[in-house]
Steps between C-alpha positions, in 0.01 A plus 500: 500500500739212447698494175305200352155660507319481165244717325226283650624572853607866468234749582436862584242666723278770349262670743524193720413256215751235401589456137735227373740597219377225270143620550602857422695392187195309373235735643335184624361660815276749321168329566571382852629821671305830476735787401466876514639721224836563680554130567424416131746754365770389743462135417494581129850650530612201707367261235677688223828496699477128584427421137814677381339803327779727369332845483285681752295815425494721806352841573698788646354650819408842359610701805717737287320472169237307309511123562629308206553135423852372431630145433777350716674175416539205731877554480467858632278391792734216589810725490336747731374232740838318527670821621253540787515129593881518514514825690264387771632145519160342431502125494272219396223457759512859631160666512404816316196721564352658189268787602555736202271504192622219272366674190785750535874448499563514878252226578575298186871487582429366849338203328791455258752506786283242683495267202869542413630449855247221572355693794179432684267770364221658705289749306244730662291763332665842517368728777641746745502229769605196295715358778198459725370240246764249614573376847775659717664158543544458121868489404547752220853531357443763235231764432454822310272788604399848401596754770147536629468125559818488704418815694163361605660175618754696716242742642193278536634144525809524726458137596611406141849647551652163584352362173666785303829449685518130397501593129813480281402817323217749464449715187316831505408681180243669287511830689741718692589399855415780751735613775241363747503151349884502471522565873247225579687253281797515740301264732526224237820289517445327163653691208248742338571632149342787308473391133571702189366370172207497264289269286740544211788364709305202636480663845802620697852554364632671815437480871555738795534360851256677730581364848789403726861610483512436121216750430596731214379806313599353166380207283743217422459384138474121480760273332559545123263792464660804330391842637575832331368851446355671195552871420199594727664334800250211483591137577557257212492123544633213292512130578340165444172632652478758218608244232832688501328808351561844648200604713482875561299595812353834608661470842757766589776336704839583645731222378748458784695211349431273198284281731354746752254784454290737709145558372406871466161490325327478170613742228134578420431571871648851487287803568622823344380768743602856439785380279640268769492125443378304802527121526170361627658211695719739699195697620304178576788368709492815711121479539534139613753614760267782614216247547717256705378625840133503402285229664377380160712602205271535195589408149586802286674616190587832340413622149533810280209726433484799258586834655491841325803633684720187537392308192461196729438484870559207732190366673469225766223235481421319818274191540227517763320766701644859493758559767406761768650845428739480791624163382553638150698789661728247688553308174611816308723611787679170470517521120663847516788336692536226235437677171595817317230767457437417131462124587212557748147401389282801443166325568362177653220299344326212672351185352294251709671212310770502236438305179735201472646289220440127487822445692394730789715800402355847508377610158594862514340597174161340568499640856563850363225449238254390770567822692456711187866610502718548193684200360739502206 
């Protein structure tokens, strides 16, 4: 868009419908364009932003605990957005695709970046195949996905690779990136970053390059964010996105330098089995590696269950139909090469479909409850 465009000319696309900024600010379209619930809530945030609202209540995702509502200031959201805009070199007139739920921080921040950088904004309702809702010829300069969305594009829509390659930057967040996806990402020439952040930090405060020669195992903390450790070895964060208050996370990290860290796992994701502490994320990484050569790698997670002898035992939960016994045997043979004896799952449980949070993450607690298994 040329620099002289006004509110009456600027517009965004939401599920293919065009909305001018002045219409959004005044909500003057309400009687003329039918809206579904998602469109209404998205446009309500846009209206508040365009009208200069200073505080935004937002719900946490609830993947690691009960969802709660917190309030973020406009200043926090702007500080976060400006870092990403600068890092990716986004410029006025570039186009951003918003395909994450705008009621949560990841999708909301895509809108904020779009408004602040004066980008063309295309919003589509979140789904596993959101990219299929826009044409392959559409020039997208910036997008953010959850890992499953990006994996489905690479595996089922290979014709969209040129569209991905034309982007200035691609963000991936909301869930761990599997070894399989990391390998597939090497076919993308545009920079792909795994994000680290949370609702309380107005989305990411650190990024890890996933593809190309600059791919790294560590996260790089963004400018002017202070990272540290508490006595548990958990990451602490302070900066403008936290209103300069110290935020203590439950994420165990290895702090390599004042601005680089390697994520280990959550401090509350430790299973004490037979007196030995096992980090859940380490075991899940090995299981993901063991599933790499399977035709269809199912979703899974591990959890503790009470055990008379061990106190807690490690169990594996797999989504979908039960694996044939010989396939299970192959899986465990591979796991024995990757894990120590006390880290191996003692049982496998199967669920036809995992329960998910509103942001598409696996709700471990509710899935365990559905299967009648013990939850803390």
